[in-house]
N, C-alpha and C positions, 0 to 999 in steps of 0.2 A: 804737818801742823806742829807749831812750836809748843813747848811745855809752858802753858799759860800760867800755871801756879808759880813756876819759878820766876816768870817775868813780872809778876805783880809787884815785886819790890821796887820796880822802876817808877811806879805811880803810888808809892806808899802813902802819900798824903791824901789820896782819894779813897773814900770808903770802898771796900771791896771784900770779896769772900770767895774762897774755893771750897768751902764746906759743902759736901755732897747734898746734905739735906736742904741747905739754903739754895743751892744752884738748882736742884730738882724743882723746888717750889716756884722759883722765879722763871723756870723754863716752861711753865704751863700757863694756859689761859682757860677759857670756858669751852674749848673745842669739844670736850667730852659730851656736849649736848648732841653732837652728831655721831651716829653709830659708825659711819664710814671714816670719820676723822679719828675716832678712838683707835681704830686699827692703823690708819695711815701714819699717825703721829706718835705711836707708841715708841718710847725709848728715845725720842728726839730731845736732847738736852744740850745746854751750853757746858763750858768747862769752868767758868768763873762768872761772877757778877761784879760789875763796877757801878758805883752810884755817885756820879758827880753832883755837886750842889750849886755850882756857879759856872760862869764862862771860863774862868781860869782853870778849874778842874776838868771841865769838859774838853777844852783844848788839849790838856795834858793826856787825856784818855785817847782822843782821836789821833794825836801824834804817835802815841804808843801803838795804836792799832795799825797805823800805816807803816810804821817802822818794821813791825814784825808780821804784817799781812794777816792780822787777826780779824775774822768776821765779827761784826757787831749787830746785835738785834735790839733795836730800841724798844722799850717797854714802859707802859704806864701802869694802870691799876690791874691789868691782866683780866679784863672783863670781856674780851673779844670772843666771838663765837666761831670764827673760821680758822683759828690757829694763827692769827695775824702776827702774834708775838712769840710764836714757838720757833726756836732756831732750827733750821734745816741743815746747817753746815757747822754745828758746834760753835766754837769761838766763845765770845763773852756776851752776856746779857748787859745791855746798857740801860740800867734801871734809872728812870728819870723822876722817880717819886720824891726825891729830895730836892729837886730843882723847882722850888715853889715860890709863890708870892704874887699878890696883885700889884702891878707896877703903877697903874694909873686908872682913874675913873673919870669920865666926862659925862655930860648930859646925854651923849649919844653912843659912846663906846667904852669898853673896858679893855685894858691891856694886861695880860697875865703871863706868868712863866708856865711852861708847858706841863710841868709835873703837878700843878695845883689841882686839887680835887674840885669837881664841879659844884658839889654841895657847898663847899667852903667859899667858892666864888660868889654864889648866890647869897650866902650869909652876909658877905661884905656889901654886896649890891643893895640888899634890903635897906641898909642904913641910908642909902641914897635914893630910895624910892624906885629902884630899878631891878630888873632880873634878866638873865640870859633868855634869848628867844627860844632856843631848842636845847633839849637835853635827852639822854638815853634813859632806858628803863633801869640801867645800872648807875644812876646818878650818884648814889652815895659812895660808890667805890671807883668811879671812872675819873681819870685825869682828863683835863681839857685837851692835852696833846694826843692822848690815846683815842679820844672820841673823834677829834678832827682827822687823825691819821687812819683810823680803822672803821669809823662809823659812816652812816649815810643820812640819818634822820632820827626822828623820835618824837617825844612830847614837844608840841609846838609846831610840828610839821603840817598839821591840819589847818594852820593859820599862816605860817611863814614859808612853807615848802621844805625841800630837802637841803642839806648842807651845801650841795653843789649849786643850788639856785642863786641867782645874782643877788648880792647884798647880804648874804648870810655869814660871810667871812670877810672882814675888812682887810686884814693883813696877817701874814705869817712870816716870822723870821726864822731862817734855818742856817745851820752851820755845815760847811762842807767837810768831807773826810779826805784831807790832803795833808802833806807834810807840814804845811802851814795853813791850818783851817781858817776859813774866812766866813763872815756873816753875810747873808743875802736876804734882803727884804722883798717879799712878794706881796703885791697888792692887787685888788680886783680879781679879774679872771685868771691872773697868773697864780693865785693861791690854789687853783685846781690842779696844778702840777703836783702838789704835796698832799692835798686832801684825798683821803681814801687810797693812799699809796703805801700804807703799812710801814712807813719809815724806811723806805728803800732808796730814797733819793735826796736825803738831807736830814739832819737832826734838828727837829723843831726846838727852838729855844723860847720864843715869845709868840703870842697870838693876840690879835686885836679883833674884837667881835662887837657887833651892834647890840644895842640893848632895847628892851621893851619896858614900859611902865610895870612896876610890880603890881600883881593882882592878888586878891584874897581868893584863892582857888577853892572851888568845891568839887568833890569827886562824887559821882553818882552812878548807880547801876539801875538800868531801866529794863524791865522784863517784858517779853512779848511771847504770846503763845505760838507764834509762827516765825520762822527764821527770816523770811523775806520781809515781814513787817519790821523786824529789827533792822534789817539791812537798809530799807527805805528810810527809816528814821535816822540811822547813822549817816547816810549820805546827805540828807536834808540838814542835819545838825552841823556836819563838817563844812557845808557850803553856805551856811546862814551868814549873811553879811553883817547882821546886827548883833551877833553874839560873840564875845571874846571867848575863845576855846583853846584847849591844849591837847586833848585826846579824844579820838573817836574810834573805838574798837568794838567789833561785833563778833560774838561767839555763839555758835550753835549748841543747843542741847545735845549731849549731856556734859559739855565742857564745864558748866557751872558746878557739876558734882565731881568731875575729874580734878578740878582745883579745890582740893580739900579745905584749904584755908577759908574759902568763901562760905563753908558750912551750908546751911539751908536758906541763905538770903534769897536766892532765886527760886520761885515756886517750881514744883515738879513739872517736867516737860517743857519748860519755857527756855527760849534763847534770851541772850542778854546783849545790851549795848552798854559799854563802859565809857564814860565820858568825864572830862574835866572842863568845868565852865566857870567863868568869873562870877564871883558872888553878886556883883552888881547887875548881872543879867539872869538871875534865877527866875524872875517872873517870865521873861521871854522863853527860857528853857522849859519851864513847866507848861507853858502854852503849847510849845512845839510837841512835847510828849503827849499832851491830851489830844492834839490834832491827829497824832499817829496811833492813838489807842494803846499807848504803853502804860506801864505801872512802875513808878519810881519806888524801888524797894529799899534803897538806902541813898542818902544825900548828906554828906558830912564835910567838914573842913579837911583840906588836904592832909593825908596821913593819920586821920583820926578814926578810920573805919575799924570795925571789930574783927577784920580779917588779918590784922597783924602787920601790915606793910602799906605803903602808899599804893593807891590803885594802879598807878602806872607800872608797878612791878607785876601786874597780871596781864600786861599787853606787850606787843612787839616781841623782842627776843626773850623777855622774861616769861611770857605766857607758857611756852613749852617747858621752861624750867619748873614752873609751878606744877604742871602735870607730871613731870618726870620725878618729882619728889616721891610720888606714890605709884606711878605707872611708868617705870623707866624705859620701856620698849617703844613708847610713842615717839614719833618724829614728824617733821613737816618739810615742805619746800617753800620757796619764796617766789610766788607768782605775782606778776603785776597785771592787774585788770586795766585795760585801756581806758582812756578818758572818754572816748566816744561810746555812748551807750553803756555807761558804767553799771547801772542797775540791771540791764538786760544781760550783761556779761556775767555778773554775779549769779543771776538766776540760771544761766546756762550751766555754769560750773556746779551749782547746787544740785540741779537736776541730774547731771551726769555722775555726780559723786554719791548719790544715795546708796547707802550700804557700804561705802568705802571708808568713810570716817566723817566726823562732824567738822563743819567748815568754820574758819576764822579769818577775818581780814581787818586790817587797819585802813583808815581813809585819810588821805592827806593830799597836799598839792605838790606837783612836780612840774617845773617850768610853766607855772601859771595855770595848770589844768588839774582838776580833781581826779585822783586815781585811787585805786585800792591795791593793797598788798596782802597776800595770804595764800592759804591752801587748806585742804583737809588735814586733820591730824590722823595719822595712820600708825598702826602697830607695825614696826619694822620687821621685815622678813629677809630682804636681800637687796643688793644694789640693783638687780634686774627689776625688782618691784618698783623702786623709785624711778628707774629709767622709764618704765611703762607709764608711770604717773606723769612724768615730765612730758612724754609724748601726747598723752590725753589732754593735758592742760594747754599745751601749745597748739594742738589741733583745734581747740576751742577759742583761739585768738589771744591767749595770754602769752606774755614773755616771762620766762622763768630764769631767775638768777640761781647759781649753784651754791647753796649754803653748805654744801658738803665737800668743799675743796678749800685749799689754803693759798691759792695764787690769785693775785689781783686780776689778771686778765681772765682766768678761768671762772672766777666768781661772776664777772660780767656786769658789775655796777658802775665801774669807772671806765670812761672812754680813754683809750691810750692811742697816741699818734707819735709822729716823729719828734714833736716838741718834748714829749716825755723822755724819749731816748736821748735826745741832746742834753736835756737837763740832768738826767742820770749820769751821763758821761762827764759833765762839767762838775757836778757836786760830789760824785763818788767814782773817780776815775779808776780805782783799783777793784771796784765791785765788792766792797766789804760790808755794805749795809744790807742786812736781812736778805742774803743771797738766796735765790730760788723762788722769790715771791712775786716779782714784778711781771714776769712773763716775757721779758726781753731776751732772756738767756736762750742759747741754742737748744739746750736740753731742758725740758720741763721736769720739775721735781717729781720724785716718786710719790710724794704726798698729794699730788693733784689727782683727784678722781675724775672720771670721764663721763659724767652725765651730759647728754647732748642738749644743753640749755642754750637758749638764744641770748640770755642776759638782758639787763635793763639799760645798758649804756646808750646814752644819747650824745649827739655831736656837741663837743665843748665849744662855748662861745669864743670868738677871737679875742686875743688880749688887747 
């Protein structure tokens, strides 16, 4: 491996650093949420950070990396949970957070540079009466490139589906890592070559995404004395054709107390459904709650709750973070409830997990079908404990993605086939981009844990 610090003078016009404190901070993401990844990724760091701000500087960095065969790990806001942006082979962190700006806004789409924060994009779009369709629970800190490259869905998925679903990404522009880097524009189904690939097969420069009309979102917590009552309500809410919605998350008691920021909003012994609903549909929402026997314990404008953060920061990947603030030994898996008999599938898991831990699941669409994603919260003891839980869940008809590993293929959310291998060879012929992550290498990384999960990957549509 070359002395990267000595070679940085060759790209002196590009912001960069070899300061150990800066490099250490930029070499981490949110992988510490997993007890297995805390061990597997300990000590994994880059040797320098480079931060291009435009195409000219990015090309200079990529030429430099190819010339000296320096591995590059693209990084956005560092909000990923699987170690997507943690370097496994040293080299340089390719920090894209200075590569920002909204390029164009139309009635139907927005085009943005990959390092732009998602919250800032929506601020610009509000002036046009628009908003992004889907955003993660880490919206305030996530870059759009990081979300598309490492995420799979989030707020808005209960209406629009997952990122990989048709129509949720219009175009992605990527730059190759070659002696003379070139730009490639992917559109339609071809964008799935890069989506959820962890920056392994091209450096995202610009993204074009479809828009939705801006809504005055309300966030509400609905309490139920029985978990399955909350589950039935959540499923009905997420599938209601007449209600514009953004979040449907169901959490079993005592989760409302494990999330200390919620205080005593939820009555003792009650499970909760956390939802986001368009203000113009509050009447329909209240009628649905009454029909299911729920109690609305809070209903406020987005971000105005007395729990100190937007409600979506208590769901999806953020849910475990809220619990770990005070109970750091808790962990979860990522089980996918099948669309056929969704309510019955939830009930089977709930019955089987009595005494194991409280259940949580989010409800959203995937390939046009309503599904659920979740698992019980458990106090971590060992990898064998999690492996046994995986076996139980899959025996009950669920597919489980491995949220305790750092490889694309090992996680099992992205479908990978020969097109991915060919695209990787074309865009990164020297294998410098985030090596060890895509799962095409002969040797799997030592940071890949071995839970026997089936994954969620479905067949990718033809281009």
